[in-house]
N, C-alpha and C positions, 0 to 999 in steps of 0.2 A: 503494499500500500505508499500511498505516495506521501512526501509530507501537507500536500495540498490538501488531497483525500484527509486522509486525518484532523487538521485541523478545520477543515469545512464539517466534518464527523462530531466532532467535539462540539461544533460552535451552534450546532441544532441542540444539543444538550440529550436530555432521557424523558423531555413531555411531549407527549403524541399527539401532537396537533396535524392540523391539515397542512400546515408547512412546514410539517417534520416530513410528513408522508411525500406529498411532494416534493419538495429538495431533496430526499435520500434519492427516489425514482431517477430524476433530473442526473443525480453526479452519478449512479452506476449503469443507467443507458447507454450512453459510450462506450461503456466493456463489457457488455453483454456481449456471447458469443451466437449469432444468429444463424438460424439451419440453412445451411448451404448446400442447394441443390445434389452439388458433384460431392459433397460428401455426407449429405445426410437426408432420407424419404420421408417423408411426413403424411401419416395418416390424418383428418383432422373430422372433430365431431364425431365420432364414432357415439354410439348411441350405448350405453351399458344398463341401462336400464328406463323404468318408464315416465319417470317425469324429466322436465324440459331441460333442467340441468343436469340429468344424465347425461355427460358428453366425456368421452376421451380423446388425447390426441395423442399419437404412438409416434416415433422418432428410432429412426435404425438405421444402422450405419448402410450407404449406397452401396456399400460393395459385399453385401448381406455379410448374415448373421448364422451361425449354428450353436446352439445351446447357451444364447448370453444371458448373463445376469440381466433380471429384467428392476428397473427403478422408478418408482410408481410416486410424483409428487404433488402433495395437495396444500390447497395453496391459502392461505389465512383470510383474516378481512374482519375479525371482531366477532362472529360467527353470522353477522347478517350482512357484508357482502362482501365483493371477489368473485377474482375470473381465473381461470389459467390462462386468458388472455389468448387473442387472434391471432390472423397470421402476422400481421407486420407489427406487433406489440413485442419490446425485449423483453417481457417477462409476463411467464417463467417459460417461452420459449428458451432460453438463457440455459434453466435444467434441463432440455430434452435436446437442445443440440451440443451440449456438454457431455452428456451420457453418452451422445450415438459418437460423437469421438473419441470416447475412448473405451470402444467395443461392444456398448450394453446398446440395450434396446431403453428408449426412454419412454414414461407417459407421466401425462398433465390433466388432472380431473376436474370439472367443476361438481359440485355437490348442493342438496337442495339446504335452504339459511334460514337459521331462526329472523323474526318473530314464530314465521308460521308454522315452520319446523323444530321445535326443541330436541331435547336430549331425548336418547343418541341417537337424531337423525341422521349425523355427518359421520360417525363410524355403522353405520347401518351402510351408508354411502358409499363408504370408503371398503367396507366387505362385499359391495354389489362389482364394486371394479375390480378387486381382486380377483373374484370367482369368476367374472367375463377377461381373465389378461388368465387364469390357471385353463379357461377355456379355450383361449383363442391366441395364445401369446408363440406359443409353438411354434401356430406355422408361417408365422412371421419370422421367427427364430430366437425366439426367447426360448429361456425354458422354466415352466411353471414352478420345479422345486425350489428356483433360485431370484423368489420375487423380493425385492429390499421395498417398505415403504418410507415416504418421509412427508415433511409439513412443517410447516413456519405458522408460528404462534396459535388461533385457533386452529389449522393443518395441524399444526402438531400436539395440540388436547383430541383431535378428532384419531389420530397415530395409536396417540397412549391410550382410547378407551379402547380402539378395537384389538391393543394386547392385551389389555387388560381382561378384556368380556371375553372369557370361553364359547361363548357359544354363538359368536360371530362368524369364530376361527370355519365354521363348513366339515367338509369330511376330506377338503385335498390335504394335501401337505403344509405345513405352517409357512409363514412368511419366514423366509433369513434370515431379516433383522430389520430393525426400524431404527429410524433416523431422526430425533426430534430435536429442532431448533426453536430455542424462545419457549419454551412449551407450557404449559397451564393441566396441574396436575391433580390440584387438592381443591376443591369447591372449599371445605369447612372451614378451612385457615386462609381463607382466599382473600384479596381486597372488591368486593364484588362493585360493578359500575352496571349501568344499562346494557351495556354488552352482555356481561354474563348473565344479566337476570333474564337478557329474550332468550337465552339457550337453555340455562340450568331452571330459571325460574329462581321462583324467592322460599320456596316451601323448604325450611332448613333440615325438616324433616327427611329431606330425598338428599340431601350435601353427600353422604358419606357412600350411599349407593353409587354415586355420581361423579365420584373420585376415583380415577385412574390407578394413585400412587401406590396403595398396597396389590393392588394386580397386577402393574409393573415391576414391584419387586417379586412379587410370588413367579415371573412367569422364566420359563427359559427360552423367549428369544432372546437374540440378542440385542442390546439396546446402545445407540449414542444419543451424547445431550449437548448441546451447547446452549449456553449462557453469553450474553453482550458486554461488555465495558459499560454502557449506555443506553442499554435496556432500565425501562422502567422500575421503578422500587417492586411494584404486583411481580414483574417477573423473575426479580433478582430473589426474592424471598420464596418465590416456586424453588428455582432452582437449589437455595439452601435448604430448604425442607426436604426436596428430593435426595441430595447427598450426605444430609444428615438420617435419615427413615432409611436411606438405604445401607447405611455405613454399621447400624444398629442393628438391622435384618440380617444383613448379610456379612460381615463384618468385614469387606470391601468397598472402594468406591464405585461409585460407576462410572462409568466413561462418559465422564462431563470434560466437555472444550470449552477454555475459555477463550472470549475472542477481545484482545485488546483495540485497539482505538476503532470497535464496531459499537453501530447500535440493534436498535429491535429490528431493522428490516434489512440490514447491510448483508445476512448472513444468507438468505435467502438469494437478495438481488445480485449479488460476487458469484455466486458460482459460475466456474466457468471464466473468466476473466483472464486475463494473465497473471501469474502470480497468484488465486489465490489461497492460500495456504488450507482454506475451509475444504475446499476441493481434493486435496491429496486427500487430506483423510478421511472424507469420502469415500475415495477412490480404496485406497487399504483398507479401511471395516471390510467392505463388499469383499475385496481381493479375500479379507481373511475369515473370511463366512457363508463366502459363494463360492 
């Protein structure tokens, strides 16, 4: 990361305002890899379920793939908004393009949003997308037994819920690994804003069942987590709870990567950019467990 980019991120601070999001996107858009037809074949807006937002984009190496690992990305958006991005959007085509350049099958999805579709709709939609990949990715060169799921913010919360809720895993092989960027894991101890309330509701009697933390710790699925230096307090505290509870239960740290000079958006926006250290970490994680 250049000194100029570090200073611009630092200047934004950690308060998530519309300007914060807009400026973060503007900073990273010029650095985002684009799907190049010579290197990447893209299929867009494939339906993986009955809802209009059940759409998946697939990114494949143009040279072809055989038994390749699959990286499925779930966007954030505070549970109430967000999208995988269209053909001309830098995000999250950057993740699909990077995955294809690494010899993987990349996938990005949209899913149903709160408040019309509260918990656990996001995790249920992720399960439907995984089931679709299990049934269809082999004919596109991917390995159904090597599916890795990833998400940022609300997307990470959906990934965490999927890992924690065994009944969503279906009859196929378990996912090979889960990568959660600045995630949300414990509803009981969280600071609640209108975003969380739109998805989880306000009934405190349900917060324990809606929390993924205990299920994450108990799961055998390999997990990787990140937290950024300029993440907001709520996400910082979620990461601290995860580390403390994980260590208390398992006697070891989780795979938690601290991202200096990063903010809540930069981890996902920066995947695939030249010299991005997180991209290297994700590739190593997939290589290790896939």
